[in-house]
C-alpha positions as CSV (number, residue, x, y, z in Angstrom):
1,M,31.4,-55.0,135.1
2,T,28.3,-52.8,135.1
3,N,25.4,-52.6,132.7
4,D,27.2,-49.8,130.9
5,T,30.6,-51.4,130.5
6,R,32.3,-54.7,129.9
7,S,35.7,-55.8,131.3
8,E,38.4,-56.7,128.8
9,H,42.0,-57.8,129.4
10,D,45.3,-57.2,127.7
11,L,48.9,-57.5,128.7
12,L,48.7,-54.4,130.9
13,G,45.7,-55.6,132.8
14,N,41.9,-55.2,132.9
15,R,40.0,-52.2,131.6
16,D,36.3,-51.3,131.4
17,V,35.1,-50.8,127.8
18,P,31.7,-49.2,127.0
19,A,29.3,-52.1,126.7
20,D,27.8,-51.1,123.4
21,A,31.3,-50.4,121.8
22,Y,32.4,-52.8,119.0
23,Y,36.0,-51.8,119.7
24,G,37.9,-53.3,122.7
25,V,40.7,-52.7,125.2
26,H,43.5,-52.1,122.6
27,T,41.5,-49.5,120.9
28,L,40.5,-47.9,124.2
29,R,44.2,-47.5,125.2
30,A,45.1,-46.1,121.8
31,V,42.4,-43.4,122.1
32,E,43.8,-42.4,125.5
33,N,47.4,-42.5,124.3
34,F,47.1,-40.5,121.1
35,P,44.8,-37.5,121.7
36,I,46.7,-35.7,118.9
37,T,44.4,-34.4,116.2
38,G,40.9,-35.4,117.4
39,I,40.4,-36.8,114.0
40,P,39.5,-40.5,114.0
41,I,40.6,-42.9,111.2
42,S,36.9,-43.2,110.2
43,I,37.3,-39.8,108.4
44,Y,38.9,-41.9,105.7
45,P,36.2,-44.5,104.8
46,E,38.3,-46.0,102.0
47,L,40.9,-47.0,104.6
48,I,38.2,-48.6,106.8
49,S,36.9,-50.5,103.7
50,A,40.4,-51.5,102.8
51,L,41.1,-52.9,106.3
52,A,37.9,-54.9,106.1
53,A,38.8,-56.2,102.6
54,I,42.1,-57.4,104.0
55,K,40.6,-59.2,107.0
56,Q,38.0,-60.8,104.7
57,A,40.7,-62.0,102.3
58,A,42.7,-63.3,105.2
59,A,39.8,-65.2,106.6
60,L,39.0,-66.8,103.2
61,S,42.6,-67.8,102.7
62,N,42.9,-69.3,106.2
63,M,39.6,-71.2,105.6
64,E,40.9,-72.5,102.3
65,L,44.1,-73.7,104.1
66,G,42.1,-75.4,106.8
67,L,43.4,-73.1,109.5
68,L,40.1,-71.4,110.3
69,D,36.8,-73.3,110.7
70,K,33.9,-72.4,108.5
71,I,31.6,-71.2,111.2
72,R,33.9,-68.5,112.5
73,G,35.3,-67.8,109.1
74,D,31.9,-67.1,107.7
75,A,31.1,-64.8,110.6
76,I,34.3,-62.8,110.0
77,N,33.5,-62.7,106.3
78,A,30.0,-61.4,107.0
79,A,31.2,-58.7,109.4
80,C,33.8,-57.6,106.9
81,E,31.1,-57.3,104.2
82,E,29.0,-55.1,106.4
83,I,31.9,-52.8,107.1
84,R,32.8,-52.6,103.4
85,A,29.1,-51.6,102.8
86,G,29.6,-48.7,105.2
87,R,28.4,-50.1,108.6
88,L,30.2,-49.6,111.9
89,H,32.6,-47.0,110.5
90,D,31.9,-44.9,113.6
91,Q,33.6,-47.6,115.7
92,F,37.0,-46.9,114.1
93,V,38.0,-44.3,116.7
94,V,41.8,-44.2,117.0
95,D,43.5,-41.0,116.0
96,V,44.9,-40.6,112.5
97,I,48.3,-39.8,114.0
98,Q,49.5,-42.6,116.3
99,G,52.6,-44.3,117.5
100,G,53.1,-48.0,116.9
101,A,53.4,-48.2,113.1
102,G,49.7,-48.6,112.7
103,T,49.1,-51.3,115.3
104,S,46.3,-49.3,116.9
105,T,44.5,-49.1,113.6
106,N,45.0,-52.8,113.0
107,M,43.7,-53.7,116.4
108,N,40.8,-51.3,116.1
109,A,39.8,-53.3,112.9
110,N,40.4,-56.7,114.6
111,E,38.2,-55.8,117.6
112,V,35.3,-54.3,115.6
113,I,35.2,-57.2,113.2
114,A,35.5,-59.8,116.1
115,N,32.7,-58.2,118.1
116,R,30.4,-57.9,115.1
117,A,31.2,-61.6,114.2
118,L,30.4,-62.6,117.8
119,E,27.0,-61.0,117.4
120,I,26.4,-62.8,114.2
121,L,27.3,-66.1,116.0
122,G,24.8,-65.2,118.8
123,H,27.4,-64.2,121.4
124,G,28.0,-61.0,123.3
125,K,30.6,-58.4,122.6
126,G,33.8,-59.2,124.3
127,D,33.1,-63.0,124.6
128,Y,36.4,-63.7,122.9
129,G,36.5,-67.4,124.0
130,H,34.3,-68.0,121.0
131,L,36.1,-65.8,118.5
132,H,39.2,-63.7,119.2
133,P,40.5,-60.5,117.6
134,N,44.1,-61.8,117.5
135,E,43.6,-65.5,117.2
136,Q,41.0,-65.6,114.4
137,V,40.6,-62.1,112.9
138,N,44.3,-61.4,112.8
139,M,45.3,-65.0,111.9
140,S,48.4,-65.2,109.6
141,Q,48.8,-61.4,109.7
142,S,50.8,-58.6,111.3
143,T,50.2,-54.9,111.5
144,N,53.3,-54.7,109.4
145,D,51.7,-56.3,106.3
146,V,48.1,-55.3,107.0
147,Y,48.6,-51.6,107.5
148,P,50.7,-50.7,104.4
149,T,48.5,-52.9,102.2
150,A,45.4,-51.1,103.5
151,L,47.1,-47.8,102.9
152,K,47.9,-48.9,99.3
153,I,44.4,-50.1,98.6
154,A,42.7,-47.0,100.0
155,T,45.1,-44.6,98.2
156,Y,44.7,-46.5,94.9
157,H,40.9,-45.9,94.9
158,G,41.4,-42.3,96.1
159,V,43.8,-41.6,93.3
160,F,41.4,-42.7,90.6
161,H,38.7,-40.5,92.2
162,L,41.2,-37.6,91.9
163,I,41.9,-38.5,88.3
164,D,38.2,-38.3,87.6
165,A,38.0,-34.9,89.2
166,M,41.0,-33.7,87.2
167,A,39.3,-34.8,84.0
168,V,36.3,-32.6,84.9
169,L,38.7,-29.7,85.3
170,R,40.6,-30.5,82.2
171,K,37.4,-30.6,80.1
172,G,36.3,-27.3,81.6
173,F,39.5,-25.7,80.3
174,E,39.1,-27.4,77.0
175,R,35.6,-26.0,76.6
176,K,36.9,-22.5,77.4
177,A,39.8,-23.0,74.9
178,D,37.3,-23.7,72.2
179,E,35.1,-20.7,73.2
180,F,38.1,-18.3,73.2
181,K,39.9,-19.8,70.1
182,D,39.4,-16.5,68.1
183,V,40.2,-14.1,70.9
184,L,43.5,-12.4,70.2
185,K,45.7,-11.3,73.1
186,M,49.3,-10.6,74.1
187,G,51.4,-13.3,75.5
188,R,53.8,-12.4,78.2
189,T,57.2,-13.6,79.4
190,Q,58.6,-12.5,82.7
191,L,55.5,-10.3,83.1
192,Q,56.5,-8.3,80.0
193,D,54.8,-8.1,76.7
194,A,56.0,-10.9,74.4
195,V,54.1,-11.9,71.2
196,P,50.5,-12.3,70.4
197,M,48.5,-15.5,71.0
198,T,44.9,-16.4,71.5
199,L,43.1,-16.7,74.8
200,G,42.1,-20.1,73.5
201,Q,45.7,-21.2,73.3
202,E,46.3,-20.0,76.8
203,F,43.4,-22.0,78.2
204,S,44.2,-25.1,76.1
205,T,47.6,-25.1,77.7
206,Y,45.9,-25.5,81.1
207,G,44.0,-28.5,79.8
208,V,47.2,-30.1,78.5
209,M,49.0,-29.5,81.8
210,I,46.2,-31.3,83.8
211,G,45.9,-34.1,81.2
212,E,49.6,-34.9,81.5
213,D,49.3,-35.3,85.2
214,E,46.3,-37.6,84.9
215,D,48.7,-40.0,83.1
216,R,51.4,-39.5,85.7
217,L,49.0,-40.4,88.5
218,R,47.9,-43.6,86.6
219,E,51.6,-44.6,86.4
220,A,52.2,-43.9,90.1
221,A,49.0,-45.8,91.1
222,L,50.5,-49.0,89.5
223,L,53.5,-48.8,91.8
224,I,51.2,-49.1,94.9
225,C,49.7,-52.3,93.6
226,E,52.6,-54.3,94.9
227,I,51.7,-55.5,98.4
228,N,53.5,-57.4,101.2
229,M,50.6,-59.5,102.6
230,G,52.2,-62.7,103.9
231,A,55.2,-60.8,105.2
232,T,53.8,-60.9,108.8
233,A,56.3,-59.2,111.2
234,I,59.3,-58.4,109.1
235,G,58.9,-60.2,105.7
236,T,60.0,-63.7,106.6
237,G,56.4,-64.9,106.8
238,I,56.7,-66.3,110.3
239,A,53.4,-67.7,111.7
240,S,51.8,-68.0,108.2
241,H,51.3,-71.0,105.9
242,P,53.6,-71.3,102.8
243,D,50.7,-70.8,100.5
244,Y,49.1,-68.0,102.4
245,A,50.7,-65.0,100.6
246,R,49.6,-66.3,97.2
247,L,46.0,-67.0,98.4
248,V,45.5,-63.8,100.2
249,C,46.6,-61.8,97.2
250,K,44.3,-63.8,95.0
251,H,41.3,-63.1,97.3
252,L,42.2,-59.4,97.6
253,V,42.3,-59.0,93.9
254,A,38.8,-60.6,93.7
255,I,37.5,-58.4,96.5
256,T,39.0,-55.0,95.5
257,G,39.2,-55.4,91.7
258,M,42.8,-54.0,91.9
259,P,45.7,-55.5,89.9
260,L,47.5,-56.4,93.1
261,V,50.7,-58.4,93.1
262,T,52.8,-59.9,95.9
263,A,56.2,-58.3,96.2
264,V,59.1,-60.5,95.1
265,N,61.0,-59.7,98.3
266,L,58.7,-59.3,101.3
267,I,61.5,-58.2,103.6
268,E,62.2,-55.3,101.3
269,A,58.6,-54.5,100.8
270,T,57.9,-54.4,104.5
271,Q,60.4,-51.6,105.2
272,D,60.5,-49.6,101.9
273,C,58.1,-46.7,101.5
274,G,59.4,-45.7,98.1
275,A,56.1,-46.1,96.3
276,F,54.5,-43.7,98.7
277,V,57.2,-41.2,98.1
278,Q,56.8,-41.5,94.4
279,L,53.0,-41.0,94.6
280,S,53.4,-38.1,96.9
281,G,55.8,-36.5,94.5
282,V,53.3,-36.8,91.7
283,L,50.6,-35.3,93.9
284,K,53.0,-32.4,94.6
285,R,53.5,-32.0,90.8
286,V,49.7,-31.8,90.3
287,A,49.4,-29.2,93.1
288,V,52.2,-27.1,91.7
289,K,50.6,-27.0,88.2
290,I,47.1,-26.3,89.4
291,S,48.5,-23.6,91.7
292,K,50.3,-22.0,88.8
293,I,47.1,-22.0,86.8
294,C,45.3,-20.3,89.6
295,N,48.0,-17.7,89.8
296,D,47.4,-17.0,86.2
297,L,43.7,-16.7,86.6
298,R,44.1,-14.2,89.4
299,L,46.5,-12.2,87.4
300,L,44.5,-12.2,84.2
301,S,41.4,-11.1,86.1
302,S,43.1,-8.5,88.2
303,G,41.5,-5.1,88.3
304,P,38.8,-4.5,87.2
305,R,40.0,-1.0,86.5
306,A,43.6,-0.9,87.6
307,G,44.8,-4.4,86.6
308,L,45.0,-6.5,83.5
309,N,41.2,-7.2,83.4
310,E,41.6,-9.6,80.5
311,I,39.1,-12.1,81.8
312,N,36.3,-12.0,84.3
313,L,36.0,-14.7,87.0
314,P,32.4,-15.4,88.2
315,A,31.5,-13.4,91.3
316,V,30.6,-15.9,94.0
317,Q,30.6,-13.7,97.1
318,A,31.2,-10.2,98.4
319,G,34.9,-9.5,98.7
320,S,35.2,-7.1,101.6
321,S,33.7,-6.0,104.9
322,I,34.8,-2.4,104.3
323,M,35.1,-1.9,100.5
324,P,31.6,-1.9,98.9
325,G,31.4,-3.6,95.5
326,K,34.7,-5.4,95.8
327,V,34.8,-9.0,94.5
328,N,37.8,-11.2,95.1
329,P,39.1,-14.3,93.3
330,V,38.3,-16.5,96.2
331,I,38.0,-19.8,94.3
332,P,41.5,-19.7,92.9
333,E,42.7,-18.5,96.3
334,V,41.3,-21.6,98.1
335,V,42.8,-23.9,95.5
336,N,46.2,-22.2,95.9
337,Q,46.0,-23.0,99.6
338,V,45.2,-26.6,99.0
339,A,48.3,-26.7,96.8
340,F,50.4,-25.3,99.5
341,E,49.1,-28.0,101.9
342,V,49.9,-30.8,99.4
343,I,53.4,-29.5,98.9
344,G,53.9,-29.5,102.7
345,N,52.4,-33.0,102.9
346,D,55.0,-34.2,100.4
347,L,57.7,-33.0,102.7
348,T,56.1,-34.9,105.6
349,V,55.9,-38.1,103.5
350,T,59.6,-37.6,102.5
351,F,60.8,-37.2,106.1
352,A,58.6,-40.1,107.3
353,A,59.8,-42.5,104.6
354,E,63.4,-41.6,105.3
355,A,63.1,-42.1,109.0
356,G,62.3,-45.8,108.8
357,Q,64.8,-48.0,110.6
358,L,66.0,-51.5,109.9
359,Q,63.1,-53.9,109.0
360,L,60.1,-51.5,109.5
361,N,59.0,-48.0,109.0
362,A,57.1,-46.9,112.2
363,F,55.9,-43.7,110.7
364,E,53.4,-44.9,108.1
365,P,50.4,-43.4,110.0
366,I,51.6,-39.9,109.2
367,I,52.3,-41.0,105.6
368,A,48.8,-42.3,105.4
369,H,47.2,-39.1,106.8
370,S,49.3,-36.9,104.5
371,L,48.5,-38.9,101.4
372,F,44.8,-39.1,102.1
373,K,44.6,-35.4,102.8
374,S,46.5,-34.6,99.6
375,V,44.3,-36.9,97.4
376,S,41.0,-35.9,98.9
377,H,41.7,-32.1,99.1
378,L,43.0,-32.0,95.6
379,R,40.0,-33.8,94.3
380,E,37.6,-31.3,95.9
381,A,39.8,-28.4,94.8
382,C,39.6,-29.6,91.1
383,L,35.8,-29.9,91.2
384,T,35.4,-26.6,93.0
385,L,37.7,-24.8,90.6
386,E,35.8,-26.0,87.6
387,K,32.3,-25.6,88.9
388,R,32.7,-22.3,90.8
389,C,35.2,-20.6,88.6
390,V,36.3,-22.0,85.2
391,S,32.9,-22.7,83.8
392,G,31.8,-19.1,84.3
393,I,34.9,-17.3,83.0
394,T,34.3,-14.7,80.3
395,A,36.7,-12.7,78.1
396,N,37.0,-8.9,77.8
397,R,37.5,-9.1,74.1
398,E,37.9,-5.4,73.3
399,R,40.4,-4.9,76.0
400,L,42.4,-7.9,74.8
401,R,42.4,-6.6,71.3
402,A,43.5,-3.1,72.5
403,Y,46.4,-4.6,74.4
404,V,47.6,-6.3,71.2
405,E,47.3,-3.2,69.0
406,N,49.0,-1.0,71.7
407,S,51.7,-3.4,72.7
408,I,55.3,-2.8,71.7
409,G,55.6,-6.5,71.5
410,L,53.6,-6.4,68.3
411,V,56.7,-5.3,66.4
412,T,58.0,-8.9,66.7
413,A,55.1,-10.1,64.5
414,L,55.7,-7.1,62.1
415,N,59.5,-7.5,61.9
416,P,59.4,-9.9,58.8
417,Y,57.3,-7.3,56.9
418,I,58.9,-4.0,57.8
419,G,62.4,-5.1,58.7
420,Y,64.4,-5.1,61.9
421,A,65.5,-1.4,61.7
422,N,62.0,-0.1,61.1
423,A,60.6,-2.4,63.7
424,T,63.2,-1.1,66.2
425,A,62.5,2.5,65.4
426,V,58.7,2.0,65.8
427,A,59.2,0.2,69.1
428,V,61.4,3.1,70.5
429,E,59.0,5.8,69.4
430,A,56.0,3.9,70.7
431,H,57.7,3.5,74.1
432,E,58.7,7.1,74.2
433,T,55.4,8.6,73.1
434,G,52.9,6.1,74.4
435,R,51.4,5.7,71.0
436,S,50.4,2.4,69.6
437,V,52.6,0.3,67.2
438,Y,49.5,-0.1,65.1
439,D,49.0,3.6,64.6
440,L,52.7,4.3,64.0
441,V,53.1,1.7,61.3
442,L,50.1,3.1,59.4
443,E,51.3,6.7,59.9
444,K,54.8,5.9,58.6
445,G,53.3,4.1,55.6
446,L,55.3,0.9,56.5
447,L,52.2,-1.3,55.8
448,P,48.9,-0.6,54.2
449,A,45.8,-0.9,56.5
450,A,44.5,-4.0,54.7
451,T,47.8,-5.9,55.1
452,L,48.2,-4.8,58.7
453,A,44.7,-6.0,59.4
454,A,45.4,-9.3,57.8
455,I,48.6,-9.7,59.8
456,L,46.7,-9.1,63.0
457,H,44.3,-11.9,62.3
458,P,44.6,-14.6,65.0
459,D,45.3,-17.3,62.5
460,V,48.3,-15.4,61.2
461,L,49.7,-14.1,64.5
462,T,49.5,-17.2,66.5
463,K,51.0,-20.0,64.4
464,P,53.8,-20.5,61.8
465,Q,52.8,-18.9,58.5
466,S,54.4,-18.1,55.2
467,M,54.8,-14.3,54.8
468,L,51.7,-12.4,53.5
469,I,52.2,-10.5,50.3
470,R,51.9,-6.8,50.7
471,E,48.9,-5.2,49.0
């Protein structure tokens, strides 16, 4: 051992570990074995905090059961508190994609906590005779209950951060719905003129779509509150005290504030990833809806001269390196791309959950990475869409009104007043001549101007009404 390294031993032999590293030999080998993404697990601080919470709850439970002495238990507890407060996250260095069902992540946590606890006790890093990563920090645990529980705790908190961001976006659309409540426009089905509506109704729909999925996410979050702590290796609870599962859940609830419950059947809970599949499916649902909304925003703002040009998206950057003055809908475009990613992540989660074999799913690391990406990227996408786009949208009111008056679809609203035959004749002539339905109805004397104007009022055109009496 030199001044720059310390020697640590595992079942494969001795290795030199950087002297100032809080991780140990197991983590070192994992870093060497899995140079996959170059992204360390520390990119997900909620996962690191969840791991520390679990180790803290385990230490408190083992102390309560008389299995862990107070001196070492208190040191582990203190180290975990520091990590939960944000310290030493840079020491969680294993790759987010790894073999071993998350063992490398669990050992990374065990080693960092052990070495910090050793410092607290006045010993040097790697002096495991006084406090050991496996013997004390991992007491009564297995990767197979620690890792999925950490994933659930981290994802739960992430989901509620996402729900908060969705609420910001929903309220943004609701404000626009109120601003545009009197702006008449043509609704479209299959990209063809349908019947009139208000721009406010169009934007209120987006708010409702998002609000529905806030509720669906809350429901899915409850499913990941069932944990398998106490399962140890496969769910039989081997190497743990009969009261451990109950106690560790109690302490985890107190530490995390989550409504955690211990699974009824720990063998089932250790191998089944159904809750992750359910959550991923809801995240995909969110992505699909938000992407559809962004498609609409891009279409409604297309132009400005040769498109629909019904709304204006705020200009946030120059749109072209060759076309002067061009401005593109870059914010909806980036949100679309996040949605595509989330949809792909859902497929990854599905395959990984299906690929589990017998008493364990070895592919939870890619489930974790996929879920964390989906949750965090969707959150940022919602906040970006509201701040950089929705809040600044304006309506081209005159153009919207002109579309209504010129649309052949207007005859549907006039049909109760002028009759189906007259409405059909007006529609055909308008289509053949390019003239507006509005002008043809007046010219043919089918309705007086005052009645036509009353019919074209947003309150009449956009909701069920008794027929107006002709003047």
